[in-house]
N, C-alpha and C positions, 0 to 999 in steps of 0.2 A: 504494499499499500504506499502510495507516494502523496506528497502534498497536493499535487496537481489533481489527483483523484478527489480529494477533499474539496478543493476549490470548484471543480466541476460539479460536484454533487450539490454544494451550497448554491451554486449559480442556477442550477436546474430547479432545485426546491424553491428558491425565491421567485424564479420566472413562471413556475408552473407549467412550463413547456420545454421540451428538448430543443424545438426549432427556435423558439425565441431566445433561449439561453445561448445557443450556438451562434446565432446570427448577430444578436444585439449586445451580448455580454461577453463572450468568449472569442468571437471572430474566428470560428472554426466550422467545419461542416457538421450537419446533423448526424450523419452515419458515424463519423469519427467520434463525436461526443457519445453516442449511443454505445459504442464499443467500449469507451472508457468507463461508462457507468456499469456496463455488464461485468468488466474486469473487476470493478470495486465490489460488486455484490458477490462475485465468485470468491473474492478474498475474504469478505466478511462472513460469508456462509449462508446468508438469508436475503431474500428479496427486500430492497429497500424502497422500490417504487413500483406502482401499478400503472400500466400504460393503457389509454383508450384513445378514441377519437377526439375526445374533449381535452386531452392533454394528459398530464401525469398526476398522480396523487401518492403521497408517501404512505408507506405501510406502517403499522405500529412500530416495527423495528427501524423504519426509516426516520420516524419522528424522534425516537429515542436517540438514534445515531446523529441527527442533525445538530443538536446542542452541543455534543461532544466534538463534532467536527468543527463548529464555529470556535470552540475553545482551543482546539488544537491549532487552528490557523491563527488565532490570537496569540498563543504561546509561540508558534513559529516566527511571527512577525516580531514579538518581543525578543526572541533569541537573535534574530538578525540585528535588531537595533542594539542589543547588548554587544554583539560582535564589533559593530561599527564603533561603538563607544569605546570599546577596549583599544581600538586603534588610534585614539585620539588623547589629548592630554587628559589627566585625571579630572573627573568632575564629581560634584557630590553624589553619594551613592546611598541607597536606601533599600534594604532587603525586606520584602513584604510577603507574607503568607496568607493564603485563603483556604478555609475549609472548602473542600471540592464542591463546586457549584455555586458558592456565594459570589465568586468573582463576576458572573454574568451581570448581576445588578450593581455591585459595588465598584468594580474596577474602573469604569469610565469616570465616575465622580471622583474617586481617589486619584485617578491619574490627572484630572483637571485641577484639582486642589493643589497638589504637589508641583505640578509643571507651572502653574500661575506664579507661585511664589519662588520656585527654583528651576528656571528655564532649562538649564543644562543638566538636570538630574538623571541620574541612572537608577532607574527602578528596576530591581531584581525581584522577579515574581517566583513563588512556589505555590503549589496546590497539593494538598494532602489531607489525611484524617486529622481531626482536632488534637488527639494525643501526641501525634508526631510533631505537629506544629509547635505545641506547648514545649516539647523536649528541645526543639531547635531554638526556641526563645531562651530557655534556661541555659543553653550552651552558648548563647549570644551569636548564634549563626543567623538569626533574623532580628530585625529591628522592631517589628510589629506584626501581628497576625490576627485575622478574623476567625475566631474560633468559638467552640462552646465552653462554658466554664467547667474547668476540670476540678476533680476532687482535691488534688495536691498541686496547688499552683506554686508553692515554694516562694521563690523571690520574684514571682510575676505579679503585676497589677493589671486591672483591666477597667474598661468603661463599657457600659452596655450601648449597643447599637439599635437593637430591636428585640422584641419579644415575639416569638412564634407560637401560636396555639397548635396543638397537635389535632389531627383529624384521622377519622377512619377511611382506609382506602381498600376498594375492592372492585370487581368487575362491574361495568356499567349496567349490566342486566341482572345483577345480583339481587336477591329478595330484599336486601336493606336499601337498594337504591331508591325505592318508592317512598322512602322516608325523608323527612326534612332534617332530622338529626337522629343520631344513634346512641342508645344508652349502652353501657359496657356489658350488662347482662345479656343483651341481645346478640352478642358474639359467641355465647356458649355453643359448643358443638361445632363451631366452624374451624376450618383449617386456618391456623394463625401463625404468622411469621413475626419474629422478633429481630430487631437490629442487632448485628453481631457485636462482639466486644471491641471491634475496631472503632465503633461509635458509642463509647460507654455513656455518654450524656443522655443521648436519646433513649437508649436501652434502660437506663436507670429510671428515667421520668416514666416510660411506658410500664415497667415492672411496679413502681411505686403506686402509680395511678390505678392499675388493675388490682393490685393488693388491697388498697383502700376501698375499692368497690367490691371486694370480697370475691374476685374472679381468680381462681387458682388455674391458670392455663399452663399446659405443658406445650410450648411451641413446637411445631412440626419441624421447622428448619429455621436457621438464621440467614439474614441477607446482609450484604456488605455495603451496598449503595443503591441509589434510586434505580439505575438501569437493571440491577440484579432483582430488585423488588418488582419492577414492571414485568420482567420475564416470569418470576415465580407466581404472581397474582394472576397474570394472564393464562398461564399454562395449567394452574391447579385450581383457580377460582378461590384462592385464599384471601385473607383479611390481614391488614396491617394497621399500625398507627404511625404517622409520619408528620413532620412539621408541615403546616399549611402551605407554605411557599412552594413546596415541591409539586403542587397541582399543576404548575405551569409546564412542568416536564412530562405529564402524563399523556398517553395517547387517548383517543376518544373511547376506546374499549375498556378504560379504566376510569373510575370516578372517585369522588370524595364526599364525605358528609361530615358536619361538625359534630362534636360530642354534645350530647344532651345534658343541660346542666353546665357545671363549671368545668371548663376544659383545662387539662394539663397543659402547661406552657414551658417553653424553653428559650433561654436568652441566647442571642448572638453577641459577642463582645469583641472589642479590639484589645488585645492583650500585649504587654510589653515587659521587659526586664526593668525592675525598680531602679537600677543603676544606670540605665540608659539616658543620658542627658542630651541626645541629639536634638538640635533645633527643628529638624525635619519631623521628628516624632512629636515635639511639642506642638507644631502646627497641625499635624494630623489629628491629634487629640482634641485640639480647639475646634475642629470642624466636625466633630461627631454628630452634632445636631443635623447638619446638611446631609451627612451620610445616611442617617436614619431615614430621612425623606426619600432618598434615592432608593434605599433598600426596600422600603414599603411600597414603591410605585408599581 
């Protein structure tokens, strides 16, 4: 799989047509573009698009793949920019981490805030699970990171960016989809998936909430990320609890419903080492209010 395959795929998805993408966006022939998309689907192992006389439509796998393709291209552009900066005289540098997926909303605003104040800044990006980012902060390998509050923060401090309620997630034609909200006792007897230990904060909130509701579930399996959750829910008609913001990544075949009553919530924070006196960090922390607006949009 090459970056050009991802660029072609994103162009076709945005255009909704192989012909329009080929002629107006990529300036190539439609048969050549079709071959490139088929090569990508063969590499991924599942169909990403369905073709018809009306144009193309993304499959559930294609919609899940699209967000990650965009992020990969964003990271590739950032890598290119970092390489160009490395060949130039030293500039202010800031190492920034994101809980995987959070950068889609936050990175554009963070990038604007930092570059407005430090036009030549070298922003070095990382994307990972929250515990890994916290360890990197403790080792001073990152200046700041957008993570979940961890149980043992040590020498780290944090400021809240937003609070995410958790919602129930299940197939769109599930029996619970007819309801406006779901009570915890209504998932008894369902195939239930729990976030894995790689996402301990979400896992802890889900277990605590269900425990308080008197629900003693033995999860059928653990999932590691949103893409894995989509796959398992779609293939087994299972149920999960996930932060509400993840609904934007779900295909039409999967839906969410709020919790009936008081919903469990989970904070997203910007964390940093207490000994870090960077003026860039100080600026970022002063702009948390505007970042919260971007994150909730």
